[in-house]
N, C-alpha and C positions, 0 to 999 in steps of 0.2 A: 505493497502499501503504498502512502505518500510521505513521505519523512518527513522528521518532524523539520529539518536544515531543506526541508522544500517548502515547506509551506510558512520561513522567519521569510525567507525569500521574497518571495509573492507578495505576500501581506497580507496582514489583518480579512479585508474585503473579501481576497482569493477566497482565505482559507471558511469562511461562513459560510460562501458558497459549495462550495466542497461540503462541509456542514450540510446544506441545504441536497443537496444534490446523492448526500449517504443517507439519509432518511425518506427521499423520496420517492412511490410507490411509481413503476415502471412500469404500464401493459405492457401485455403480449406485443411480439410485433409492431412495435413502436419507429413513428418517425420524428431521426434523433440530429435537432440542429449545435451543432458544435463551433464552435467560434467568442468570441467577445463581444461590445459590449453593442455592435448592432444587432449582436444575435441576441446580447440576453432581451433588449428593449424594443424584440420584435412581437408583440405581441400577435400568439399564434394563436390563442383560445379565439383573440375574433375573425379569422381567418378561416383558420381549422376543427372538426376534431379535435375527440380527448387522446386521440392514438402524437397527436404529434406534441415534443419533448422539446424543453428549451434548455440542452445546456452549454447558453450563452456564461460570461462572466469580464463585466469591464475592466479593459487596460492590463488583460491576458496577451502574451502571443504569442507564437505557432508552434516554437519550446512547449508551453503551457497545456496543447493541449497533449502534449505528451505525456508531459508527472500527470496528468490527470487521465487517461486513457481507458484502468480499469470502472471510472464512475463514469462515461456515457450508457452505459442501461446495455454494451452487447451481448452479454445474460439471456436479455427479453427478446435477443433472435432479429432485432430489427429489418426493418422493408425496406430502409436506406438511410441514411445521414447523408447529413447538408453543410458543406466543413466552411469556413469564411472567420480568416484568421491573415493576417498581414501588416495592417495600418497601423495597427502599436508597434510594429514592429520600422519601421520608414517611418513613425511621424516621432517615437522618442529616441533611434537611434540607435537600439537595436538588437545586433543578430540581421540586419536588414538586408546582408547575401546569402539565408542560409534562410531567411524562411522559405523555397520549392524546400527543402532538402526536410524540413524540421517536420513540415507538413506533411511528410512522402511517409517518413518512416511513421509517423500517424494512423494514417493511412494505410501502412504495413501492417498492422498492428490490429485492425479493420476488417482487412480483407484474409486474414492469417485466423483469424476470432471468431469471425462468419462472414463465413465465403459469397452469400449466395445475398448478402445487403450490396442494394447497388448505390452506388456514391456517387453523388456531385458536388465534384471539387469547385466552388463561389470566387467571382469573382470580388476583388480587396474594389470598394465606392473611392469613390472620386473626396476630392474632400476641393472648399475651398483655399482662392488665390492667399488670400490671407496666413495658412499654414505654410511659412515657412522652409520647411525643413522635407519635405517629398516633391516630387512636380507632376503632368499628365507623365509626362514623359515617364520616368519613373515606374509612376504604378501600373504604367502599359503596358513593357519589360517586364515587369513582375506576372502579370498578370496574363501577358505573354509563355513563361515561365509554364504557370502553372495551368497553361492547354494544355501543354506541354505532356505533363504529369498527368494531365486527365489522362487525353490517351496512352499513357505508357504503364499507366497501369489496366487497362480498360474499363476510363470511369467516364463517366456525364460531365462535362462539363458548362456552370450556369453562368453564361457573358451578362452580370447585374451592371457592370457597370456603363456601355453604349447607354440604358435606357434612364440614366441616374445626371448624362455628364456634356455640361454646354460645347457649344463651336469650341471649347480651345482644353475645352479636357476637364473644368472644373464641374465642381455639384453645380448643380444649376440651386437659384435660390431657394424655392419653393418646397425643392424636397430634402432641407438640409436646419435645425434647427440652430448649433452654430458651428456650423463648418464641417463642421461631423458627423456625428452624429445625424440619424433623420430624420425627416419630420415623418405625419402619418399619412402625405401625398408618394414619397416614397415606399413605405410599405404596402402600401392600396395598387403598387406597383410588383414592388416583391414577393408579394401573394402570388397576386396573378400570375406572374414568370412560375413558382411552382402547380401555381393551378394547373398552369400546363400543361408540365412536366409529368405534373404525379397522375393528370387523366388517363 
């Protein structure tokens, strides 16, 4: 399980979310969303049924998925897992060149535990021009690597970026509440994309 060292490194918010995951009842054959705050804030029950499970943690990084891989609900034989991670790595200059590699480690574990689970690698979302620590070009470059990773693993790739970005590659103002986190209008779009692939 997760060591005290890892919990201390990740911080109290991460640890509290982990405690929630440890006590939360997961239904059989769930559809799991794994990621950071964009996932955590996704009101899944507004759009989907109770089989959709949220495993998002605000502030998490791509390697955080690896460190909490045993708490994804994989023992319940998920139908699908949708992964989005990496924006915090870029915004906070944290292992930014390791995003695809860390996501690959996580997904290989998922495939090992649940080989029949359909995996969706979701693109990193655009951010506003005010975010100076990354650029549309960098996000699109990482997304290209994630798309290639999905193909390599036999997973599917869901490009959310293109639906939220303006002509310069920044997030459209109506799709964000603070330049990074998504508005309800953006979640409407994301949910519709998920409904289309799950149909």
